[in-house]
MDTraj code that builds the backbone (N, CA, C; nanometers):
import mdtraj as md
import numpy as np

residues = "MET THR HIS VAL GLN SER ARG GLY ARG LEU GLN PHE LEU LEU LEU ALA ALA LEU PHE PHE ALA PRO LEU LEU ALA ALA VAL LEU PHE TYR PHE VAL PHE PRO ASP TRP GLN PRO ASP ALA ARG THR ASN TYR GLY GLU LEU VAL ALA PRO ALA ARG PRO LEU PRO ASP ALA PRO LEU ARG ASP ALA ARG GLY THR PRO VAL ALA ALA GLU GLU LEU ARG GLY ARG TRP SER TYR VAL TYR VAL ALA GLY ALA GLU CYS ASP ALA ALA CYS ALA ASP LYS LEU HIS GLN ILE ARG GLN ILE ARG THR LEU LEU ASN GLU LYS ARG GLN ARG VAL GLN ARG VAL TYR VAL ALA PRO ASP PRO GLU ALA SER ALA ALA ALA ALA ALA LEU LEU ALA ALA ASP HIS PRO ASP LEU LYS VAL TYR ALA ASP THR PRO GLU ALA ALA TYR ARG ARG PHE PHE GLY PRO ARG ASP PRO GLN THR LEU TYR LEU VAL ASP PRO LEU GLY ASN TRP LEU MET VAL TYR ASP GLY GLN ALA GLU SER LYS GLY ILE LEU LYS ASP ILE LYS LYS LEU LEU ARG VAL SER GLN ILE GLY".split()
xyz = np.array([
    [5.6934, -4.4447, 5.4060],
    [5.5882, -4.3740, 5.3361],
    [5.5297, -4.4673, 5.2303],
    [5.4035, -4.4712, 5.2245],
    [5.3373, -4.5626, 5.1321],
    [5.3287, -4.5006, 4.9937],
    [5.2950, -4.5856, 4.9001],
    [5.2829, -4.5427, 4.7615],
    [5.1696, -4.4418, 4.7446],
    [5.0617, -4.4587, 4.8170],
    [4.9459, -4.3684, 4.8080],
    [4.9826, -4.2304, 4.8619],
    [5.0565, -4.2252, 4.9718],
    [5.0960, -4.0958, 5.0287],
    [5.1897, -4.0197, 4.9349],
    [5.2863, -4.0906, 4.8769],
    [5.3797, -4.0215, 4.7871],
    [5.3083, -3.9734, 4.6607],
    [5.2113, -4.0496, 4.6146],
    [5.1340, -4.0079, 4.4975],
    [5.0499, -3.8847, 4.5302],
    [4.9899, -3.8799, 4.6475],
    [4.9112, -3.7636, 4.6909],
    [4.9985, -3.6402, 4.7077],
    [5.1178, -3.6608, 4.7625],
    [5.2103, -3.5487, 4.7802],
    [5.2550, -3.4941, 4.6438],
    [5.2799, -3.5818, 4.5475],
    [5.3194, -3.5410, 4.4132],
    [5.2072, -3.4617, 4.3458],
    [5.0843, -3.5059, 4.3628],
    [4.9701, -3.4329, 4.3058],
    [4.9577, -3.2946, 4.3690],
    [4.9806, -3.2871, 4.4981],
    [4.9751, -3.1574, 4.5666],
    [5.0830, -3.0631, 4.5135],
    [5.2050, -3.1144, 4.4968],
    [5.3143, -3.0318, 4.4453],
    [5.2875, -2.9860, 4.3021],
    [5.2320, -3.0728, 4.2197],
    [5.1971, -3.0337, 4.0828],
    [5.0883, -2.9261, 4.0819],
    [4.9906, -2.9403, 4.1666],
    [4.8830, -2.8412, 4.1765],
    [4.9380, -2.7072, 4.2256],
    [5.0268, -2.7109, 4.3231],
    [5.0887, -2.5876, 4.3727],
    [5.1745, -2.5235, 4.2636],
    [5.2456, -2.6045, 4.1856],
    [5.3284, -2.5511, 4.0771],
    [5.2417, -2.4853, 3.9701],
    [5.1262, -2.5456, 3.9408],
    [5.0346, -2.4859, 3.8429],
    [4.9858, -2.3487, 3.8889],
    [4.9700, -2.3327, 4.0171],
    [4.9228, -2.2049, 4.0703],
    [5.0356, -2.1022, 4.0788],
    [5.1507, -2.1430, 4.1311],
    [5.2584, -2.0478, 4.1572],
    [5.3502, -2.0210, 4.0374],
    [5.3567, -2.1092, 3.9404],
    [5.4463, -2.0900, 3.8258],
    [5.4117, -1.9633, 3.7463],
    [5.2857, -1.9380, 3.7105],
    [5.2560, -1.8135, 3.6381],
    [5.2870, -1.6887, 3.7209],
    [5.2626, -1.6967, 3.8508],
    [5.2923, -1.5835, 3.9383],
    [5.4429, -1.5577, 3.9430],
    [5.5198, -1.6632, 3.9555],
    [5.6650, -1.6508, 3.9575],
    [5.7169, -1.5981, 3.8234],
    [5.6609, -1.6463, 3.7134],
    [5.7025, -1.5991, 3.5804],
    [5.6719, -1.4501, 3.5643],
    [5.5549, -1.4067, 3.6102],
    [5.5185, -1.2650, 3.5995],
    [5.6141, -1.1771, 3.6792],
    [5.6481, -1.2196, 3.7997],
    [5.7412, -1.1426, 3.8825],
    [5.8784, -1.1369, 3.8160],
    [5.9239, -1.2490, 3.7614],
    [6.0534, -1.2514, 3.6929],
    [6.0541, -1.1566, 3.5731],
    [5.9503, -1.1634, 3.4904],
    [5.9456, -1.0760, 3.3734],
    [5.9365, -0.9298, 3.4131],
    [5.8681, -0.9001, 3.5196],
    [5.8508, -0.7603, 3.5608],
    [5.9788, -0.7013, 3.6186],
    [6.0445, -0.7763, 3.7063],
    [6.1607, -0.7217, 3.7761],
    [6.2949, -0.7573, 3.7117],
    [6.3078, -0.8770, 3.6578],
    [6.4362, -0.9216, 3.6053],
    [6.4546, -0.8821, 3.4584],
    [6.3470, -0.8825, 3.3807],
    [6.3537, -0.8487, 3.2379],
    [6.2665, -0.7267, 3.2077],
    [6.3042, -0.6074, 3.2548],
    [6.2180, -0.4902, 3.2335],
    [6.2071, -0.4492, 3.0865],
    [6.3059, -0.4867, 3.0031],
    [6.2972, -0.4527, 2.8609],
    [6.1868, -0.5303, 2.7904],
    [6.1429, -0.6381, 2.8489],
    [6.0388, -0.7198, 2.7880],
    [5.9015, -0.6553, 2.8018],
    [5.8858, -0.5670, 2.8975],
    [5.7547, -0.5088, 2.9250],
    [5.7008, -0.4373, 2.8020],
    [5.5733, -0.4574, 2.7706],
    [5.5152, -0.3906, 2.6540],
    [5.5019, -0.2409, 2.6776],
    [5.4972, -0.1667, 2.5693],
    [5.4779, -0.0220, 2.5767],
    [5.3387, 0.0039, 2.6331],
    [5.3286, 0.0900, 2.7318],
    [5.2017, 0.1110, 2.8016],
    [5.1046, 0.1968, 2.7223],
    [5.1521, 0.2710, 2.6240],
    [5.0625, 0.3615, 2.5536],
    [4.9833, 0.2903, 2.4450],
    [4.8660, 0.3399, 2.4218],
    [4.7817, 0.2841, 2.3174],
    [4.7519, 0.3875, 2.2109],
    [4.8064, 0.5060, 2.2240],
    [4.7821, 0.6100, 2.1255],
    [4.8958, 0.6148, 2.0242],
    [4.8650, 0.6654, 1.9060],
    [4.9631, 0.6734, 1.7985],
    [5.0417, 0.8041, 1.8058],
    [4.9727, 0.9126, 1.8326],
    [5.0381, 1.0425, 1.8428],
    [5.1043, 1.0605, 1.9782],
    [5.1815, 1.1680, 1.9882],
    [5.2483, 1.2003, 2.1143],
    [5.1511, 1.2774, 2.2031],
    [5.1235, 1.2246, 2.3196],
    [5.0314, 1.2875, 2.4136],
    [5.0999, 1.4044, 2.4828],
    [5.0315, 1.5173, 2.4880],
    [5.0834, 1.6348, 2.5578],
    [5.0314, 1.6265, 2.7009],
    [5.1201, 1.5984, 2.7955],
    [5.0774, 1.5805, 2.9334],
    [5.1510, 1.6786, 3.0226],
    [5.0787, 1.7594, 3.0950],
    [4.9334, 1.7761, 3.0915],
    [4.8924, 1.8572, 2.9692],
    [4.7661, 1.8422, 2.9315],
    [4.7140, 1.9182, 2.8180],
    [4.7280, 2.0676, 2.8475],
    [4.7640, 2.1439, 2.7451],
    [4.7885, 2.2874, 2.7642],
    [4.6799, 2.3687, 2.6954],
    [4.6200, 2.4657, 2.7660],
    [4.5184, 2.5500, 2.7023],
    [4.5810, 2.6388, 2.5948],
    [4.5052, 2.6605, 2.4879],
    [4.5527, 2.7462, 2.3793],
    [4.5728, 2.8887, 2.4288],
    [4.6546, 2.9665, 2.3591],
    [4.6769, 3.1057, 2.4007],
    [4.5471, 3.1861, 2.4003],
    [4.5411, 3.2860, 2.4869],
    [4.4227, 3.3721, 2.4929],
    [4.4147, 3.4664, 2.3736],
    [4.5258, 3.4914, 2.3080],
    [4.5286, 3.5833, 2.1941],
    [4.4435, 3.5265, 2.0805],
    [4.3514, 3.6065, 2.0263],
    [4.2628, 3.5543, 1.9216],
    [4.3330, 3.5436, 1.7865],
    [4.2954, 3.4415, 1.7121],
    [4.3393, 3.4306, 1.5736],
    [4.2705, 3.5403, 1.4932],
    [4.3149, 3.5618, 1.3701],
    [4.2544, 3.6654, 1.2856],
    [4.2096, 3.6041, 1.1542],
    [4.1071, 3.6650, 1.0947],
    [4.0634, 3.6189, 0.9638],
    [4.1494, 3.6838, 0.8554],
    [4.1134, 3.6630, 0.7286],
    [4.1944, 3.7136, 0.6173],
    [4.2008, 3.8658, 0.6132],
    [4.1039, 3.9332, 0.6726],
    [4.1042, 4.0797, 0.6763],
    [4.1793, 4.1335, 0.7973],
    [4.2261, 4.0452, 0.8853],
    [4.2988, 4.0878, 1.0045],
    [4.2092, 4.1109, 1.1240],
    [4.0791, 4.0842, 1.1104],
    [3.9837, 4.1020, 1.2192],
    [3.9964, 3.9857, 1.3178],
    [4.0037, 4.0136, 1.4477],
    [4.0132, 3.9042, 1.5459],
    [3.8916, 3.8112, 1.5403],
    [3.9187, 3.6838, 1.5560],
    [3.8152, 3.5809, 1.5538],
    [3.7919, 3.5345, 1.6971],
    [3.6676, 3.5107, 1.7329],
    [3.6340, 3.4675, 1.8689],
    [3.7043, 3.3359, 1.9022],
    [3.7471, 3.3242, 2.0258],
    [3.8166, 3.2033, 2.0716],
    [3.7274, 3.0801, 2.0624],
    [3.5967, 3.1000, 2.0606],
    [3.5030, 2.9878, 2.0523],
    [3.5133, 2.9129, 1.9195],
    [3.5776, 2.9736, 1.8198],
    [3.5941, 2.9070, 1.6907],
    [3.6755, 2.7783, 1.7043],
    [3.7621, 2.7728, 1.8031],
    [3.8427, 2.6524, 1.8253],
    [3.7897, 2.5688, 1.9411],
    [3.6696, 2.5968, 1.9829],
    [3.6108, 2.5212, 2.0938],
    [3.4808, 2.4557, 2.0477],
    [3.4397, 2.3538, 2.1198],
    [3.3148, 2.2862, 2.0885],
    [3.3315, 2.1663, 1.9972],
    [3.4429, 2.1566, 1.9281],
    [3.4703, 2.0443, 1.8392],
    [3.6181, 2.0071, 1.8516],
    [3.6489, 1.8840, 1.8182],
    [3.7883, 1.8425, 1.8106],
    [3.8485, 1.9122, 1.6901],
    [3.9685, 1.9656, 1.7037],
    [4.0303, 2.0426, 1.5954],
    [4.1679, 1.9874, 1.5610],
    [4.1868, 1.9613, 1.4313],
    [4.3202, 1.9332, 1.3803],
    [4.3765, 2.0656, 1.3333],
    [4.4820, 2.1121, 1.3978],
    [4.5412, 2.2419, 1.3665],
    [4.6706, 2.2192, 1.2886],
    [4.6770, 2.2847, 1.1736],
    [4.7972, 2.2801, 1.0910],
    [4.8546, 2.4205, 1.0862],
    [4.9742, 2.4389, 1.1417],
    [5.0404, 2.5694, 1.1431],
    [5.1283, 2.5759, 1.0185],
    [5.0846, 2.6570, 0.9217],
    [5.1474, 2.6592, 0.7899],
    [5.2528, 2.7677, 0.7775],
    [5.3278, 2.7590, 0.6693],
    [5.4250, 2.8617, 0.6353],
    [5.3580, 2.9723, 0.5558],
    [5.4387, 3.0571, 0.4944],
    [5.3854, 3.1702, 0.4184],
    [5.3052, 3.1240, 0.2972],
    [5.3415, 3.0104, 0.2380],
    [5.2696, 2.9565, 0.1228],
    [5.2387, 2.8099, 0.1475],
    [5.1330, 2.7621, 0.0842],
    [5.0970, 2.6207, 0.0953],
    [5.1586, 2.5476, -0.0236],
    [5.2724, 2.4819, 0.0000],
    [5.3419, 2.4094, -0.1056],
    [5.2834, 2.2689, -0.1211],
    [5.3505, 2.1836, -0.1969],
    [5.3008, 2.0483, -0.2227],
    [5.2905, 1.9659, -0.0942],
    [5.3879, 1.9787, -0.0055],
    [5.3833, 1.9041, 0.1214],
    [5.2654, 1.9498, 0.2061],
    [5.2395, 2.0796, 0.2067],
    [5.1249, 2.1350, 0.2795],
    [4.9948, 2.0807, 0.2209],
    [4.9840, 2.0803, 0.0877],
    [4.8631, 2.0290, 0.0220],
    [4.8418, 1.8816, 0.0545],
    [4.9502, 1.8036, 0.0589],
    [4.9396, 1.6616, 0.0948],
    [4.8894, 1.6447, 0.2381],
    [4.9408, 1.7267, 0.3298],
    [4.8991, 1.7169, 0.4699],
    [4.7508, 1.7525, 0.4835],
    [4.7067, 1.8581, 0.4152],
    [4.5652, 1.8970, 0.4203],
    [4.4767, 1.7886, 0.3601],
    [4.5243, 1.7250, 0.2532],
    [4.4499, 1.6141, 0.1933],
    [4.4395, 1.4981, 0.2926],
    [4.5493, 1.4679, 0.3618],
    [4.5495, 1.3605, 0.4613],
    [4.4467, 1.3886, 0.5713],
    [4.4447, 1.5109, 0.6209],
    [4.3497, 1.5451, 0.7278],
    [4.2063, 1.5361, 0.6764],
    [4.1841, 1.5806, 0.5529],
    [4.0490, 1.5732, 0.4953],
    [4.0035, 1.4284, 0.4845],
    [4.0930, 1.3391, 0.4393],
    [4.0580, 1.1984, 0.4262],
    [4.0275, 1.1360, 0.5625],
    [4.1053, 1.1709, 0.6626],
    [4.0806, 1.1190, 0.7978],
    [3.9433, 1.1628, 0.8454],
    [3.9118, 1.2890, 0.8265],
    [3.7811, 1.3419, 0.8690],
    [3.6683, 1.2737, 0.7921],
    [3.6869, 1.2509, 0.6629],
    [3.5850, 1.1848, 0.5811],
    [3.5605, 1.0422, 0.6295],
    [3.6653, 0.9722, 0.6701],
    [3.6518, 0.8340, 0.7168],
    [3.5784, 0.8224, 0.8503],
    [3.5556, 0.9335, 0.9162],
    [3.4817, 0.9298, 1.0430],
    [3.3315, 0.9157, 1.0213],
    [3.2864, 0.9255, 0.8952],
    [3.1456, 0.9119, 0.8591],
    [3.0573, 1.0081, 0.9360],
    [2.9599, 0.9554, 1.0101],
    [2.8637, 1.0427, 1.0782],
    [2.9258, 1.1228, 1.1925],
    [3.0419, 1.0825, 1.2392],
    [3.1071, 1.1557, 1.3488],
    [3.1962, 1.2690, 1.2987],
    [3.2050, 1.2869, 1.1681],
    [3.2954, 1.3897, 1.1146],
    [3.2531, 1.5306, 1.1523],
    [3.1261, 1.5506, 1.1868],
    [3.0800, 1.6836, 1.2280],
    [3.1381, 1.7240, 1.3630],
    [3.1931, 1.6289, 1.4357],
    [3.2542, 1.6584, 1.5658],
    [3.4004, 1.7001, 1.5530],
    [3.4518, 1.6989, 1.4301],
    [3.5926, 1.7298, 1.4053],
    [3.6018, 1.8404, 1.3005],
    [3.6888, 1.9368, 1.3254],
    [3.7123, 2.0427, 1.2274],
    [3.8608, 2.0501, 1.1935],
    [3.8892, 2.1094, 1.0783],
    [4.0272, 2.1280, 1.0338],
    [4.0572, 2.2771, 1.0340],
    [4.1710, 2.3136, 1.0922],
    [4.2081, 2.4549, 1.1061],
    [4.3473, 2.4756, 1.0468],
    [4.3568, 2.5757, 0.9610],
    [4.4821, 2.6130, 0.8954],
    [4.5228, 2.7480, 0.9515],
    [4.6419, 2.7559, 1.0122],
    [4.6893, 2.8817, 1.0706],
    [4.8064, 2.9334, 0.9872],
    [4.7814, 3.0432, 0.9165],
    [4.8842, 3.1081, 0.8344],
    [4.9598, 3.2089, 0.9203],
    [5.0789, 3.2525, 0.8771],
    [5.1568, 3.3451, 0.9602],
    [5.0997, 3.4865, 0.9684],
    [5.0254, 3.5296, 0.8657],
    [4.9719, 3.6663, 0.8661],
    [4.8454, 3.6719, 0.7806],
    [4.7677, 3.7824, 0.7873],
    [4.6427, 3.7909, 0.7106],
    [4.6617, 3.7784, 0.5593],
    [4.7717, 3.8293, 0.5052],
    [4.7952, 3.8181, 0.3613],
    [4.8106, 3.6713, 0.3208],
    [4.8907, 3.5978, 0.3955],
    [4.9090, 3.4553, 0.3677],
    [4.7789, 3.3793, 0.3907],
    [4.7010, 3.4213, 0.4886],
    [4.5720, 3.3593, 0.5163],
    [4.4764, 3.3791, 0.3988],
    [4.4701, 3.5010, 0.3447],
    [4.3825, 3.5295, 0.2307],
    [4.4260, 3.4500, 0.1078],
    [4.5562, 3.4434, 0.0837],
    [4.6075, 3.3678, -0.0308],
    [4.5765, 3.2191, -0.0160],
    [4.5938, 3.1654, 0.1037],
    [4.5659, 3.0234, 0.1275],
    [4.4172, 2.9945, 0.1132],
    [4.3325, 3.0824, 0.1654],
    [4.1876, 3.0625, 0.1550],
    [4.1452, 3.0585, 0.0089],
    [4.1992, 3.1483, -0.0732],
    [4.1649, 3.1507, -0.2155],
    [4.2162, 3.0252, -0.2864],
    [4.3367, 2.9829, -0.2529],
    [4.3980, 2.8668, -0.3169],
    [4.3289, 2.7359, -0.2782],
    [4.2879, 2.7250, -0.1523],
    [4.2368, 2.5981, -0.1001],
    [4.0853, 2.5865, -0.0992],
    [4.0140, 2.6921, -0.1336],
    [3.8676, 2.6929, -0.1219],
    [3.8012, 2.5820, -0.2028],
    [3.8477, 2.5561, -0.3230],
    [3.7834, 2.4562, -0.4084],
    [3.7990, 2.3145, -0.3534],
    [3.9192, 2.2789, -0.3097],
    [3.9447, 2.1427, -0.2614],
    [3.9088, 2.1220, -0.1148],
    [3.9040, 2.2299, -0.0384],
    [3.8812, 2.2193, 0.1060],
    [3.7769, 2.3227, 0.1510],
    [3.6510, 2.3055, 0.1109],
    [3.5508, 2.4080, 0.1445],
    [3.5225, 2.4210, 0.2942],
    [3.5441, 2.3151, 0.3711],
    [3.5149, 2.3209, 0.5148],
    [3.6380, 2.3534, 0.5998],
    [3.7503, 2.3825, 0.5367],
    [3.8733, 2.4164, 0.6082],
    [3.8638, 2.5585, 0.6629],
    [3.8888, 2.5737, 0.7922],
    [3.8889, 2.7071, 0.8535],
    [4.0297, 2.7642, 0.8416],
    [4.0412, 2.8779, 0.7730],
    [4.1710, 2.9398, 0.7481],
    [4.1808, 3.0675, 0.8300],
    [4.2807, 3.0733, 0.9177],
    [4.3019, 3.1891, 1.0042],
    [4.4471, 3.2348, 0.9948],
    [4.4701, 3.3550, 1.0441],
    [4.6060, 3.4083, 1.0545],
    [4.6465, 3.4105, 1.2013],
    [4.7733, 3.3884, 1.2253],
    [4.8276, 3.3938, 1.3613],
    [4.8224, 3.5379, 1.4124],
    [4.8443, 3.5535, 1.5398],
    [4.8474, 3.6874, 1.6001],
    [4.9715, 3.7618, 1.5519],
    [4.9734, 3.8954, 1.5616],
    [5.0942, 3.9691, 1.5210],
    [5.2187, 3.9249, 1.5985],
    [5.2011, 3.8768, 1.7197],
    [5.3144, 3.8314, 1.8016],
    [5.3480, 3.6843, 1.7758],
    [5.2801, 3.6219, 1.6797],
    [5.2991, 3.4792, 1.6475],
    [5.2763, 3.3919, 1.7702],
    [5.1707, 3.4199, 1.8439],
    [5.1426, 3.3477, 1.9685],
    [5.1235, 3.1980, 1.9464],
    [5.0562, 3.1598, 1.8390],
    [5.0306, 3.0176, 1.8161],
    [5.1573, 2.9453, 1.7705],
    [5.2388, 3.0071, 1.6890],
    [5.3655, 2.9457, 1.6481],
    [5.4564, 2.9250, 1.7685],
    [5.4643, 3.0230, 1.8550],
    [5.5460, 3.0096, 1.9767],
    [5.4853, 2.9056, 2.0700],
    [5.3531, 2.9036, 2.0801],
    [5.2853, 2.8092, 2.1695],
    [5.3157, 2.6646, 2.1292],
    [5.2995, 2.6332, 2.0015],
    [5.3232, 2.4966, 1.9556],
    [5.4718, 2.4645, 1.9453],
    [5.5556, 2.5657, 1.9376],
    [5.6997, 2.5455, 1.9393],
    [5.7572, 2.5080, 1.8041],
    [5.8897, 2.5120, 1.7940],
    [5.9542, 2.4773, 1.6669],
    [5.9500, 2.3260, 1.6447],
    [5.8865, 2.2866, 1.5389],
    [5.8762, 2.1444, 1.5031],
    [5.8862, 2.1312, 1.3517],
    [5.8760, 2.0105, 1.3057],
    [5.8706, 1.9822, 1.1630],
    [5.7531, 2.0602, 1.1024],
    [5.7715, 2.1246, 0.9861],
    [5.6621, 2.2039, 0.9273],
    [5.5369, 2.1224, 0.8960],
    [5.5488, 1.9912, 0.8860],
    [5.4325, 1.9072, 0.8549],
    [5.3638, 1.8524, 0.9799],
    [5.3978, 1.9044, 1.0940],
    [5.3404, 1.8571, 1.2198],
    [5.1932, 1.8944, 1.2281],
    [5.1161, 1.8054, 1.2876],
    [4.9724, 1.8245, 1.3044],
    [4.9414, 1.8231, 1.4536],
    [4.8555, 1.9149, 1.4972],
    [4.8219, 1.9279, 1.6388],
    [4.6743, 1.8972, 1.6587],
    [4.6426, 1.8235, 1.7644],
    [4.5037, 1.7931, 1.7975],
    [4.4647, 1.8724, 1.9211],
    [4.3555, 1.9487, 1.9079],
    [4.3048, 2.0325, 2.0165],
    [4.1673, 1.9795, 2.0551],
    [4.1432, 1.9626, 2.1851],
    [4.0148, 1.9090, 2.2302],
    [3.9057, 2.0168, 2.2271],
    [3.7791, 1.9785, 2.2464],
    [3.6692, 2.0753, 2.2394],
    [3.6728, 2.1837, 2.3470],
    [3.7533, 2.1670, 2.4492],
    [3.7649, 2.2700, 2.5526],
    [3.8755, 2.3700, 2.5205],
    [3.9454, 2.3497, 2.4094],
    [4.0521, 2.4408, 2.3700],
    [4.1868, 2.4063, 2.4294],
    [4.2099, 2.2793, 2.4588],
    [4.3383, 2.2349, 2.5137],
    [4.4155, 2.1558, 2.4090],
    [4.5450, 2.1867, 2.3971],
    [4.6312, 2.1108, 2.3078],
    [4.6528, 1.9748, 2.3714],
    [4.6124, 1.8683, 2.3014],
    [4.6105, 1.7350, 2.3590],
    [4.7156, 1.6413, 2.2998],
    [4.7320, 1.6452, 2.1667],
    [4.8239, 1.5526, 2.1010],
    [4.8975, 1.6222, 1.9882],
    [5.0093, 1.5627, 1.9500],
    [5.0875, 1.6128, 1.8368],
    [5.1301, 1.4931, 1.7515],
    [5.1237, 1.5118, 1.6198],
    [5.1641, 1.4089, 1.5241],
    [5.2767, 1.4647, 1.4387],
    [5.3864, 1.3924, 1.4282],
    [5.4975, 1.4424, 1.3470],
    [5.4621, 1.4341, 1.1985],
    [5.5487, 1.4873, 1.1160],
    [5.5208, 1.4961, 0.9730],
    [5.5067, 1.3625, 0.9029],
    [5.5640, 1.2561, 0.9581],
    [5.5564, 1.1247, 0.8948],
    [5.4433, 1.0387, 0.9507],
    [5.3571, 1.0953, 1.0302],
    [5.2486, 1.0177, 1.0918],
    [5.1575, 0.9594, 0.9839],
    [5.1209, 0.8351, 1.0030],
    [5.0348, 0.7664, 0.9068],
    [4.8887, 0.7926, 0.9384],
    [4.8104, 0.8004, 0.8332],
    [4.6673, 0.8293, 0.8477],
    [4.5968, 0.7255, 0.9338],
    [4.6357, 0.5995, 0.9187],
    [4.5693, 0.4918, 0.9931],
    [4.5817, 0.5125, 1.1437],
    [4.6997, 0.5505, 1.1898],
    [4.7202, 0.5739, 1.3325],
    [4.6455, 0.6958, 1.3822],
    [4.6466, 0.8034, 1.3031],
    [4.5744, 0.9251, 1.3420],
    [4.4251, 0.8965, 1.3487],
    [4.3739, 0.8234, 1.2505],
    [4.2315, 0.7880, 1.2484],
    [4.1949, 0.7019, 1.3691],
    [4.2801, 0.6074, 1.4036],
    [4.2544, 0.5210, 1.5198],
    [4.2451, 0.6043, 1.6474],
    [4.3367, 0.7014, 1.6629],
    [4.3344, 0.7880, 1.7813],
    [4.2061, 0.8687, 1.7902],
    [4.1659, 0.9340, 1.6810],
    [4.0480, 1.0207, 1.6875],
    [3.9214, 0.9375, 1.7057],
    [3.9148, 0.8194, 1.6468],
    [3.7976, 0.7334, 1.6681],
    [3.7848, 0.6962, 1.8153],
    [3.8981, 0.6633, 1.8765],
    [3.8960, 0.6278, 2.0183],
    [3.8523, 0.7474, 2.1032],
    [3.9060, 0.8656, 2.0729],
    [3.8692, 0.9858, 2.1482],
    [3.7216, 1.0199, 2.1310],
    [3.6701, 1.0080, 2.0098],
    [3.5287, 1.0380, 1.9868],
    [3.4388, 0.9374, 2.0577],
    [3.4837, 0.8129, 2.0663],
    [3.4038, 0.7099, 2.1323],
    [3.3934, 0.7342, 2.2829],
    [3.5034, 0.7751, 2.3462],
    [3.5026, 0.7896, 2.4921],
    [3.4735, 0.9318, 2.5390],
    [3.4770, 1.0278, 2.4480],
    [3.4611, 1.1682, 2.4875],
    [3.3155, 1.2041, 2.5155],
    [3.2953, 1.2792, 2.6217],
    [3.1627, 1.3301, 2.6556],
    [3.1541, 1.4804, 2.6316],
    [3.2617, 1.5410, 2.5810],
    [3.2645, 1.6871, 2.5715],
    [3.2546, 1.7406, 2.4297],
    [3.2579, 1.6588, 2.3307],
    [3.2497, 1.7150, 2.1958],
    [3.2473, 1.6117, 2.0887],
])
top = md.Topology()
chain = top.add_chain()
for i, resn in enumerate(residues, 1):
    res = top.add_residue(resn, chain, resSeq=i)
    for name in ("N", "CA", "C"):
        top.add_atom(name, md.element.get_by_symbol(name[0]), res)
traj = md.Trajectory(xyz[None], top)
C-alpha cells in the first residue's frame, strides 16, 4: 500500500468519525445514561393532565346568590381557595398574584384573580377587607356542598390554581411558588393562546 492510499484511507476514517461520533454519543447518553437526560417540561407549575373542567355548581356572591358560570370563563383565572379568614399568608399570596398580573402590562386584561371563600359570610368579610388593596379581585363563596374545595382537593392552603378561558383547571402552583416562574408560565400561555 502506498503512502498516498494510506493517507486517503486515514482521511476517510477521520471524516466518518466526525459524522458518526456525535450520533454514537447521543445514543449512549440516551440509552446508557438515562439520568443525564434533561427534564422535558418547560413550565414552572404542575400541569394538570388532562385538564379538568370546573364543577357545574355555580359559585355564590356575598349575598349567597348563584353567580353565572361565565364569570370564570373568557379569561385566564388565578383561583385562590381561601380559608374562613384572610390572614397574613393569604394577603401575601393575593399581593403576589396582583403583582404578577400587573407585570403583564397590556395583557393583564386577559387575566383575572378569583378568591373563593368557604361561605357567603366569609366572602362578604373578605370583600370588605380586601376591597381597598384589591379592587379588581373577584370574591365568591363556594357552593354549600364545597364543590370547588373538593374539586381542587386537599393541598397547601397557599396553593394557587390556573384556570383557562374555557373553564378548565390547567395548572397548580404550590405555596412556595416564586412569582418569576408563575409570570413566565402565564406569559408563555398568553403568547400561544388563541382562546383568551
